[in-house]
C-alpha angles and dihedrals in degrees: 000000000000129000134215127225119265090257099042098087106106122240087247092070110131127212115206123155091203094064117105130204116261134201109277095030112141112214108218103171141006112206091339093310113123112240112221100176149341096278091053091048091051090050093049092049091049091053090052098049112153092015137101118248136184119230121201104213134186110216111179106302093342131089115203144161122245124195114222131185106211110216119241119250114263 
């Protein structure tokens, strides 16, 4: 996975808590932390269990934010 700089998200980014991730989405950031790979994403999600996070996602030509509630550990 690749990340974008903090200022690279276009002004046309949309925030919508009803959006869901889709196959092919590229996760760029989690709460403003660049995501470099799957293992890092798993670690970040584990450290945010029971909390809400914002994902910056590249979907085709669009860049958008998704709200995600990370489940608590059982």
